[in-house]
FITIMAR-621854 format. One record per residue (C-alpha): residue in one letter; x, y, z negated. Coordinates in nm, 3 decimals. Layout:
REM residues N
(site "a" (X Y Z)) ...
END
This chain:
REM residues 483
(site "m" (2.577 12.572 5.453)) (site "s" (2.613 12.915 5.602)) (site "a" (2.901 13.061 5.759)) (site "f" (3.017 13.369 5.548)) (site "v" (3.086 13.708 5.720)) (site "d" (3.253 13.915 5.426)) (site "s" (3.355 13.824 5.058)) (site "y" (3.283 14.028 4.748)) (site "d" (3.320 14.045 4.380)) (site "l" (2.991 14.112 4.302)) (site "v" (2.662 14.113 4.516)) (site "i" (2.373 14.291 4.375)) (site "v" (2.011 14.268 4.504)) (site "g" (1.790 14.577 4.488)) (site "s" (1.868 14.929 4.370)) (site "g" (1.595 14.994 4.116)) (site "f" (1.652 15.032 3.714)) (site "a" (1.793 14.673 3.653)) (site "s" (2.022 14.676 3.942)) (site "m" (2.175 15.003 3.893)) (site "f" (2.207 15.022 3.543)) (site "y" (2.396 14.696 3.555)) (site "l" (2.597 14.853 3.825)) (site "e" (2.697 15.152 3.595)) (site "g" (2.783 14.934 3.333)) (site "a" (3.015 14.705 3.527)) (site "l" (3.196 14.996 3.706)) (site "k" (3.281 15.086 3.327)) (site "k" (3.472 14.795 3.272)) (site "p" (3.856 14.797 3.299)) (site "n" (3.865 14.450 3.472)) (site "g" (3.525 14.474 3.614)) (site "p" (3.419 14.391 3.997)) (site "k" (3.621 14.588 4.254)) (site "r" (3.419 14.504 4.580)) (site "i" (3.060 14.535 4.533)) (site "l" (2.763 14.499 4.770)) (site "v" (2.426 14.605 4.695)) (site "i" (2.137 14.478 4.922)) (site "e" (1.822 14.664 4.945)) (site "f" (1.498 14.536 5.097)) (site "g" (1.390 14.898 5.193)) (site "r" (1.489 15.207 5.342)) (site "f" (1.706 15.535 5.159)) (site "e" (1.440 15.786 5.157)) (site "n" (1.572 16.104 4.993)) (site "y" (1.374 16.330 4.735)) (site "a" (1.276 16.575 5.002)) (site "e" (1.152 16.299 5.232)) (site "r" (0.948 16.150 4.943)) (site "l" (0.806 16.460 4.823)) (site "m" (0.697 16.565 5.206)) (site "r" (0.500 16.223 5.259)) (site "q" (0.396 16.190 4.898)) (site "i" (0.520 15.852 4.887)) (site "n" (0.463 15.649 4.570)) (site "q" (0.390 15.276 4.486)) (site "s" (0.244 15.027 4.756)) (site "g" (0.224 14.656 4.779)) (site "d" (0.181 14.702 5.146)) (site "s" (0.280 14.986 5.336)) (site "e" (0.659 15.053 5.245)) (site "s" (0.718 14.687 5.280)) (site "e" (0.602 14.663 5.638)) (site "q" (0.856 14.948 5.697)) (site "a" (1.121 14.756 5.530)) (site "s" (1.064 14.419 5.681)) (site "g" (0.878 14.461 6.006)) (site "r" (0.620 14.218 5.914)) (site "k" (0.233 14.294 5.900)) (site "g" (0.090 14.289 5.537)) (site "a" (0.226 14.309 5.179)) (site "y" (0.560 14.207 5.093)) (site "f" (0.393 13.901 4.902)) (site "l" (0.054 13.738 4.969)) (site "n" (-0.176 13.806 4.682)) (site "r" (-0.409 13.493 4.673)) (site "t" (-0.608 13.674 4.365)) (site "p" (-0.636 14.033 4.558)) (site "e" (-0.892 14.154 4.268)) (site "k" (-0.596 14.172 4.058)) (site "p" (-0.315 14.423 4.235)) (site "w" (0.054 14.435 4.166)) (site "t" (0.249 14.732 4.286)) (site "a" (0.620 14.801 4.351)) (site "r" (0.820 15.060 4.530)) (site "i" (1.045 14.880 4.816)) (site "a" (1.303 15.125 4.874)) (site "f" (1.624 15.264 4.756)) (site "g" (1.589 15.352 4.380)) (site "g" (1.304 15.097 4.362)) (site "g" (1.051 15.203 4.084)) (site "s" (1.229 15.525 3.984)) (site "n" (1.095 15.706 4.259)) (site "c" (0.715 15.656 4.157)) (site "w" (0.698 15.603 3.788)) (site "f" (0.550 15.844 3.532)) (site "g" (0.886 15.845 3.344)) (site "s" (0.731 15.763 2.984)) (site "t" (1.018 15.601 2.821)) (site "p" (0.920 15.472 2.462)) (site "r" (1.133 15.199 2.322)) (site "i" (0.983 14.841 2.218)) (site "l" (0.930 14.854 1.851)) (site "p" (1.148 14.608 1.644)) (site "s" (0.880 14.399 1.519)) (site "d" (0.791 14.324 1.906)) (site "f" (1.105 14.143 1.947)) (site "k" (1.005 13.869 1.683)) (site "m" (0.638 13.799 1.790)) (site "k" (0.678 13.456 1.701)) (site "t" (0.842 13.500 1.379)) (site "n" (0.629 13.810 1.255)) (site "f" (0.266 13.689 1.419)) (site "g" (0.292 13.353 1.507)) (site "v" (0.222 13.424 1.858)) (site "g" (0.417 13.457 2.185)) (site "e" (0.780 13.398 2.187)) (site "d" (1.046 13.576 2.001)) (site "w" (1.305 13.772 2.212)) (site "p" (1.660 13.615 2.194)) (site "i" (1.808 13.998 2.107)) (site "t" (1.734 14.179 1.856)) (site "y" (1.636 14.563 1.836)) (site "d" (1.937 14.640 1.651)) (site "e" (2.147 14.462 1.873)) (site "l" (1.992 14.665 2.202)) (site "e" (1.971 14.983 2.015)) (site "p" (2.302 15.112 2.117)) (site "f" (2.226 15.073 2.484)) (site "y" (1.873 15.225 2.433)) (site "c" (2.086 15.552 2.334)) (site "e" (2.311 15.528 2.647)) (site "a" (2.036 15.470 2.871)) (site "e" (1.829 15.772 2.709)) (site "e" (2.164 15.964 2.781)) (site "m" (2.189 15.846 3.130)) (site "m" (1.821 15.972 3.198)) (site "q" (1.857 16.272 2.950)) (site "i" (1.545 16.168 2.790)) (site "s" (1.310 16.441 2.620)) (site "g" (1.168 16.332 2.267)) (site "s" (1.118 16.419 1.921)) (site "s" (1.323 16.318 1.621)) (site "d" (1.052 16.127 1.445)) (site "m" (0.982 15.792 1.608)) (site "p" (0.832 15.467 1.495)) (site "y" (1.179 15.287 1.518)) (site "p" (1.524 15.372 1.415)) (site "m" (1.724 15.565 1.609)) (site "s" (2.121 15.587 1.582)) (site "r" (2.128 15.923 1.825)) (site "p" (1.869 16.190 1.868)) (site "y" (1.704 16.222 2.197)) (site "p" (1.953 16.432 2.445)) (site "l" (1.652 16.725 2.516)) (site "g" (1.374 16.830 2.305)) (site "p" (1.018 16.732 2.284)) (site "h" (0.745 16.828 2.537)) (site "r" (0.468 17.050 2.388)) (site "f" (0.164 16.902 2.226)) (site "s" (-0.215 16.982 2.321)) (site "e" (-0.449 17.041 2.029)) (site "p" (-0.616 16.706 2.034)) (site "d" (-0.264 16.584 2.014)) (site "q" (-0.165 16.821 1.724)) (site "a" (-0.488 16.684 1.544)) (site "l" (-0.411 16.305 1.608)) (site "k" (-0.058 16.396 1.476)) (site "n" (-0.198 16.549 1.151)) (site "a" (-0.412 16.254 1.083)) (site "y" (-0.153 15.995 1.168)) (site "p" (0.211 16.150 1.084)) (site "d" (0.354 15.816 1.115)) (site "r" (0.162 15.637 1.411)) (site "f" (0.121 15.957 1.675)) (site "f" (0.404 16.102 1.841)) (site "v" (0.532 16.301 2.126)) (site "v" (0.579 16.040 2.418)) (site "p" (0.953 16.041 2.488)) (site "t" (0.978 16.076 2.871)) (site "a" (1.237 16.112 3.157)) (site "r" (1.075 16.442 3.266)) (site "a" (1.297 16.689 3.150)) (site "s" (1.148 16.937 2.895)) (site "e" (1.401 17.189 2.976)) (site "a" (1.680 17.227 3.271)) (site "s" (1.985 17.037 3.211)) (site "r" (2.135 16.796 3.463)) (site "r" (1.803 16.848 3.653)) (site "a" (1.550 17.107 3.678)) (site "g" (1.314 17.168 3.377)) (site "c" (0.936 17.013 3.392)) (site "c" (0.706 17.268 3.562)) (site "n" (0.437 17.205 3.310)) (site "n" (0.170 17.130 3.558)) (site "g" (0.080 16.777 3.496)) (site "v" (0.144 16.672 3.851)) (site "c" (0.384 16.434 3.755)) (site "f" (0.361 16.111 3.979)) (site "m" (0.535 16.288 4.281)) (site "c" (0.762 16.554 4.071)) (site "p" (0.707 16.850 4.282)) (site "v" (1.071 17.008 4.109)) (site "d" (1.269 16.686 4.074)) (site "a" (1.271 16.717 3.712)) (site "k" (1.200 16.354 3.645)) (site "f" (1.493 16.085 3.636)) (site "t" (1.519 15.883 3.973)) (site "v" (1.843 15.679 4.076)) (site "e" (1.903 15.907 4.339)) (site "n" (1.915 16.236 4.114)) (site "g" (2.058 16.066 3.827)) (site "l" (2.318 15.801 3.917)) (site "q" (2.494 15.961 4.213)) (site "k" (2.848 15.868 4.097)) (site "t" (2.709 15.501 4.047)) (site "y" (2.554 15.433 4.376)) (site "q" (2.822 15.644 4.586)) (site "h" (3.114 15.506 4.408)) (site "a" (3.412 15.430 4.621)) (site "q" (3.387 15.049 4.518)) (site "v" (3.004 14.997 4.630)) (site "r" (2.870 14.933 4.956)) (site "f" (2.499 14.939 5.038)) (site "v" (2.328 14.795 5.333)) (site "y" (1.934 14.894 5.368)) (site "e" (1.628 14.716 5.529)) (site "t" (1.794 14.377 5.465)) (site "e" (1.618 14.100 5.327)) (site "v" (1.770 13.834 5.081)) (site "t" (1.624 13.503 5.210)) (site "r" (1.838 13.246 4.993)) (site "l" (2.121 13.165 4.785)) (site "e" (2.390 12.931 4.872)) (site "h" (2.467 12.731 4.557)) (site "q" (2.696 12.413 4.448)) (site "g" (2.696 12.252 4.108)) (site "d" (2.655 12.555 3.835)) (site "r" (2.760 12.831 4.081)) (site "v" (2.618 13.024 4.315)) (site "t" (2.852 13.068 4.627)) (site "g" (2.698 13.314 4.855)) (site "v" (2.383 13.529 4.970)) (site "v" (2.180 13.463 5.279)) (site "c" (2.055 13.776 5.422)) (site "k" (1.826 13.892 5.728)) (site "k" (1.851 14.200 5.894)) (site "d" (1.702 14.350 6.220)) (site "g" (1.602 13.963 6.299)) (site "r" (1.943 13.840 6.250)) (site "e" (2.069 13.600 5.949)) (site "f" (2.418 13.641 5.804)) (site "a" (2.565 13.537 5.489)) (site "v" (2.859 13.711 5.246)) (site "k" (3.050 13.502 4.975)) (site "a" (2.993 13.620 4.611)) (site "d" (3.201 13.552 4.286)) (site "r" (2.874 13.678 4.115)) (site "v" (2.531 13.735 4.210)) (site "v" (2.268 14.022 4.029)) (site "l" (1.921 13.952 4.111)) (site "g" (1.783 14.298 4.028)) (site "a" (1.459 14.347 4.226)) (site "n" (1.099 14.287 4.085)) (site "a" (0.959 14.022 3.904)) (site "i" (0.802 13.891 4.210)) (site "s" (1.090 13.881 4.439)) (site "n" (1.322 13.736 4.193)) (site "p" (1.152 13.416 4.116)) (site "y" (1.089 13.378 4.475)) (site "i" (1.453 13.397 4.590)) (site "l" (1.521 13.159 4.311)) (site "l" (1.252 12.900 4.440)) (site "r" (1.321 12.956 4.815)) (site "s" (1.687 12.873 4.730)) (site "g" (1.605 12.546 4.559)) (site "i" (1.725 12.695 4.241)) (site "d" (1.402 12.555 4.033)) (site "h" (1.333 12.569 3.682)) (site "p" (0.981 12.475 3.496)) (site "e" (0.930 12.840 3.403)) (site "t" (1.057 12.991 3.725)) (site "g" (0.798 13.212 3.855)) (site "r" (0.524 13.127 3.584)) (site "g" (0.378 13.357 3.317)) (site "l" (0.312 13.629 3.564)) (site "c" (0.156 13.938 3.360)) (site "e" (0.148 14.309 3.249)) (site "q" (0.000 14.508 2.993)) (site "a" (-0.388 14.543 3.032)) (site "g" (-0.465 14.914 3.124)) (site "v" (-0.773 15.090 3.007)) (site "k" (-0.888 15.440 3.090)) (site "v" (-1.104 15.594 2.860)) (site "q" (-1.277 15.956 2.901)) (site "v" (-1.341 16.145 2.592)) (site "t" (-1.560 16.457 2.580)) (site "l" (-1.467 16.676 2.272)) (site "e" (-1.695 16.904 2.095)) (site "g" (-1.546 17.265 1.992)) (site "m" (-1.184 17.160 2.073)) (site "k" (-1.011 17.223 2.410)) (site "n" (-0.745 17.032 2.592)) (site "f" (-0.484 17.081 2.847)) (site "q" (-0.230 17.287 2.632)) (site "g" (0.040 17.017 2.686)) (site "s" (0.324 17.066 2.876)) (site "t" (0.359 16.762 3.094)) (site "v" (0.118 16.466 3.238)) (site "t" (0.134 16.251 2.925)) (site "t" (0.222 16.446 2.575)) (site "g" (0.087 16.173 2.294)) (site "w" (0.182 15.825 2.180)) (site "g" (-0.031 15.654 1.957)) (site "v" (0.094 15.324 1.790)) (site "n" (-0.178 15.288 1.520)) (site "d" (-0.259 14.919 1.635)) (site "l" (0.079 14.806 1.645)) (site "f" (0.143 14.761 1.303)) (site "g" (-0.072 14.495 1.079)) (site "d" (-0.126 14.133 1.048)) (site "h" (-0.410 14.143 1.301)) (site "r" (-0.155 14.076 1.558)) (site "r" (-0.192 13.738 1.458)) (site "h" (-0.566 13.736 1.562)) (site "r" (-0.542 13.983 1.882)) (site "a" (-0.308 14.169 2.090)) (site "g" (-0.181 14.495 1.997)) (site "f" (-0.233 14.806 2.196)) (site "m" (-0.099 15.162 2.212)) (site "f" (-0.226 15.473 2.393)) (site "n" (-0.132 15.765 2.561)) (site "t" (-0.323 16.124 2.573)) (site "v" (-0.309 16.242 2.936)) (site "n" (-0.284 16.612 3.035)) (site "r" (-0.369 16.691 3.381)) (site "a" (-0.586 16.933 3.570)) (site "m" (-0.794 16.656 3.749)) (site "n" (-0.943 16.577 3.450)) (site "l" (-1.088 16.897 3.340)) (site "s" (-1.434 16.907 3.259)) (site "l" (-1.662 17.068 3.543)) (site "d" (-1.931 17.193 3.268)) (site "p" (-1.855 17.574 3.292)) (site "r" (-1.963 17.611 2.906)) (site "s" (-1.660 17.379 2.824)) (site "p" (-1.409 17.343 3.084)) (site "f" (-1.118 17.201 2.877)) (site "s" (-1.311 16.956 2.692)) (site "d" (-1.240 16.639 2.843)) (site "l" (-0.945 16.423 2.695)) (site "e" (-0.822 16.091 2.926)) (site "i" (-0.661 15.833 2.719)) (site "i" (-0.480 15.538 2.877)) (site "v" (-0.437 15.224 2.669)) (site "a" (-0.222 14.943 2.742)) (site "v" (-0.277 14.611 2.586)) (site "e" (-0.008 14.365 2.550)) (site "d" (-0.030 14.030 2.724)) (site "f" (0.150 13.701 2.702)) (site "r" (0.267 13.454 2.941)) (site "r" (0.020 13.189 3.103)) (site "a" (0.142 12.903 3.293)) (site "d" (-0.136 12.941 3.577)) (site "n" (-0.026 13.314 3.655)) (site "r" (0.280 13.277 3.873)) (site "v" (0.497 13.334 4.161)) (site "t" (0.533 13.057 4.405)) (site "f" (0.710 12.968 4.738)) (site "e" (0.487 12.790 4.989)) (site "e" (0.610 12.605 5.313)) (site "g" (0.508 12.806 5.588)) (site "v" (0.460 13.125 5.408)) (site "d" (0.732 13.380 5.460)) (site "r" (0.679 13.576 5.123)) (site "p" (0.626 13.505 4.779)) (site "v" (0.272 13.407 4.692)) (site "v" (0.112 13.523 4.373)) (site "r" (-0.195 13.398 4.187)) (site "f" (-0.329 13.552 3.874)) (site "n" (-0.611 13.370 3.660)) (site "g" (-0.659 13.635 3.386)) (site "v" (-0.512 13.788 3.070)) (site "s" (-0.413 13.573 2.752)) (site "e" (-0.681 13.479 2.511)) (site "l" (-0.547 13.726 2.286)) (site "t" (-0.551 14.001 2.521)) (site "g" (-0.919 13.927 2.634)) (site "r" (-1.017 13.946 2.261)) (site "t" (-0.889 14.283 2.203)) (site "l" (-1.035 14.413 2.546)) (site "r" (-1.378 14.320 2.425)) (site "e" (-1.332 14.493 2.063)) (site "l" (-1.132 14.798 2.217)) (site "p" (-1.430 15.036 2.192)) (site "a" (-1.471 14.988 1.821)) (site "h" (-1.116 15.023 1.770)) (site "l" (-1.088 15.370 1.961)) (site "e" (-1.400 15.496 1.795)) (site "k" (-1.219 15.448 1.462)) (site "i" (-0.906 15.588 1.576)) (site "l" (-1.052 15.876 1.743)) (site "s" (-1.265 15.948 1.456)) (site "v" (-1.048 16.254 1.349)) (site "l" (-1.135 16.416 1.665)) (site "p" (-1.465 16.601 1.732)) (site "v" (-1.584 16.333 1.970)) (site "k" (-1.911 16.412 2.139)) (site "k" (-1.904 16.107 2.399)) (site "m" (-1.615 15.836 2.471)) (site "k" (-1.667 15.615 2.798)) (site "i" (-1.463 15.364 2.899)) (site "v" (-1.414 15.363 3.265)) (site "p" (-1.470 15.067 3.448)) (site "d" (-1.175 14.943 3.706)) (site "g" (-0.965 15.252 3.581)) (site "r" (-0.672 15.081 3.549)) (site "k" (-0.646 14.761 3.767)) (site "t" (-0.266 14.766 3.732)) (site "e" (0.002 14.917 3.503)) (site "s" (0.254 14.862 3.788)) (site "h" (0.472 14.664 3.532)) (site "i" (0.513 14.325 3.681)) (site "q" (0.695 14.110 3.419)) (site "c" (0.764 13.783 3.240)) (site "t" (0.834 13.540 3.554)) (site "t" (1.198 13.460 3.454)) (site "p" (1.191 13.479 3.088)) (site "m" (1.527 13.501 2.881)) (site "g" (1.578 13.266 2.554)) (site "d" (1.855 13.067 2.378)) (site "d" (1.701 12.720 2.472)) (site "p" (1.745 12.620 2.847)) (site "r" (1.435 12.396 2.862)) (site "t" (1.200 12.691 2.795)) (site "s" (1.369 12.990 2.964)) (site "v" (1.515 13.063 3.296)) (site "v" (1.811 13.318 3.155)) (site "d" (2.017 13.354 2.842)) (site "r" (2.034 13.664 2.633)) (site "h" (2.241 13.852 2.874)) (site "g" (2.029 13.758 3.195)) (site "i" (2.244 13.470 3.304)) (site "h" (2.097 13.201 3.460)) (site "h" (2.092 12.889 3.253)) (site "g" (2.202 12.649 3.567)) (site "k" (2.388 12.906 3.747)) (site "r" (2.667 13.067 3.522)) (site "n" (2.769 13.339 3.783)) (site "l" (2.387 13.424 3.858)) (site "w" (2.226 13.720 3.656)) (site "v" (1.844 13.745 3.694)) (site "l" (1.763 14.086 3.557)) (site "g" (1.476 14.296 3.510)) (site "s" (1.129 14.294 3.343)) (site "g" (1.096 13.942 3.456)) (site "m" (1.357 13.854 3.174)) (site "f" (1.077 13.958 2.911)) (site "p" (0.938 13.678 2.714)) (site "t" (0.617 13.891 2.658)) (site "a" (0.456 14.210 2.806)) (site "s" (0.502 14.459 2.491)) (site "p" (0.260 14.753 2.504)) (site "p" (0.530 15.016 2.585)) (site "n" (0.642 15.112 2.918)) (site "p" (0.914 14.863 3.012)) (site "s" (1.163 15.100 3.247)) (site "l" (1.374 15.217 2.961)) (site "t" (1.411 14.842 2.828)) (site "i" (1.488 14.706 3.163)) (site "s" (1.787 14.981 3.184)) (site "a" (1.916 14.900 2.829)) (site "l" (1.927 14.521 2.874)) (site "s" (2.102 14.568 3.198)) (site "l" (2.364 14.777 3.018)) (site "f" (2.383 14.524 2.754)) (site "s" (2.448 14.266 3.002)) (site "a" (2.702 14.423 3.171)) (site "h" (2.877 14.542 2.851)) (site "h" (2.903 14.169 2.734)) (site "t" (2.946 14.011 3.082)) (site "a" (3.064 14.193 3.360)) 
END
């Protein structure tokens, strides 16, 4: 048992989407926590510094800066499959593309609807008000026609389609949409998008980040931050966590906590649990993300690159239908950026990049583990699920059918074009049954009732839509019901 140097009502680990949206919700509660500590493994880097250094995702260099150790913040036993995350204040909000579609209502009930995967212990209707709240906080740009019900419109209007996008919308009016995004379509609380398609590191700060969107939250008088500090383990007794043990500048210290929120990524969260001896058969198992595929399409007599941001179109043609009993579903985005323009002077705007995201399901042999003698998480990934593999093999035929409404001259799937989607998921799944899930519907650990384990590790399945909006909505949902 460590000696505690201080005491807090709430200790939060991490400062990305999961942690900061939970903090926002907790601060709104009249009788919520008063003394709050946020522990961040990485550094605080403001927007100007990130822009100057063009800092994005990494599994390696940024974590070296944060921890002083050589190599990545995890040990990858299967390095042919990379996993990327941003280890710094704001987490993934510093480097995401900003696409924010919701998960479709049917995807919350995969087992019930299609007999595969697992049902989420929360329904779309229960989460819908918190989707709205997260969208308001992020100032999402989007259209009024979506493949899911919305009780409130998006705060900002949609981005502009390209010509191929409009042709797909005409052909599939209820299956193809302007992708909702945290890249502001017009000046509001942030600058408006510059419409140059260089969105990975936004040059005008139009894309939502924790830094530019949640200042009142992380600068709140009740909140204290510590940076470049590693959480090594949790102290616990019976069904409660009693404190958090940390290391900073080579020295270990501990703080007492009435409640703890693990809001780091889906590699770090299970590792902290396992290293603390808070074990469960499913902790760390099921590591996965969407399987990404990059497709290069050459069009005949139709130009591209008129869209007003980096990704403009969102196709969900494949997410409806009973075929999902036999193979995984996929969504696709149309990409709008200058680096993909054709070099042919006769048709310089004829190329169209398409990014496909195929859902995946948990496999027990894909996992995060704690190994004695190794000072970081150990990761193994032995491949996608059988259903996902089947879809990947059949994907060219499915895409040819969907894209037949465009004047396609040539379609090529780019080998190794998308080794990772940077969406680490499913390692601490939520569910109603403590035997088969790590946390309950609110993200509270089944065995430690003052411990929240939030983020995309909660997801029971890796649905095709980008996860950041759902992570944020789940954290707001949890804070509303439990903070």
